[in-house]
C-alpha positions, 0 to 999 in steps of 0.5 A: 784933123781929129783922130779917130778914137772911141768915145763915149757920152752919157747924159742924164736928162728929165724930158719936158718938151723945151728939154727934147730941142737941148738935149738935141743940140747937144748930142749934135755938138758932140757929134759935131765935135767927134767929126761925126757931122754926116750922123747929126741928122738922123742920131738926133732925129731919132733921139727927139724921137724917142724923147717926145714919145718918153714925154708923151707917154711915160710917167717917170721922165727921167731918161738917160742918153748914151753914145759910143762911138768905135770908130766904125759904128756910132751907138745911140741908145735912149734908157727910160725908167718907166716900168709900164711904158710898152715898146711895142705900144707906145713906141711903135711910130719910133720904132718904125722910124729907128727900123727904116733909119739906122743901120740896127736897133733893138729893146731891151730891159734892164735888170730893175725893169727899165727900158732901153733903146738903142740905134746904130749908125755906120760912118768914118769919122773926118777925111782921110789924109794923104799919106806924106813920104818922109826922108829916110833916117840914119841906122843907129846901129853899128852893124848888122850882126852876120847870119851864123854858118849851117853845119852839116848834119854830120858834125853834128852828130858827131862827139866836138874835140876841144883843144884850148876851148877852142871847137876843132870839128868832129872826130 
């Protein structure tokens, strides 16, 4: 079983009809490698819809796809470089699909004016394996320290007398 560690994947692609299928297979392979088999269909269909819409409506086909897995959520982001692409008009059908099939989604612009559309899916990685009891291990210390005696407040308040460097008590 693979451990549930945070993962990140980034892919830059020039979108074309034949590349959309290739990107879908690449994303599916990474999700399976991360033990997220149950997210392959919703994530790949959402990314595929966005890529097909970018191929149809955008003049700049250079696109970045990123996936972040933080052990609870998988966030997929598709960023296009086309400044004229309007998500509210050109990508309306895709956004409706993402809203219906994901736990969260959004759209934002970068500093350069590019658009990024992201969506998230909630999941758990792998199957939980029951804990196996281990045999007790021997203690390597010789023994435990004895706790200090609690001294009465009266003994602490008075000055102590020492005889040959040994504390004998209060006066």
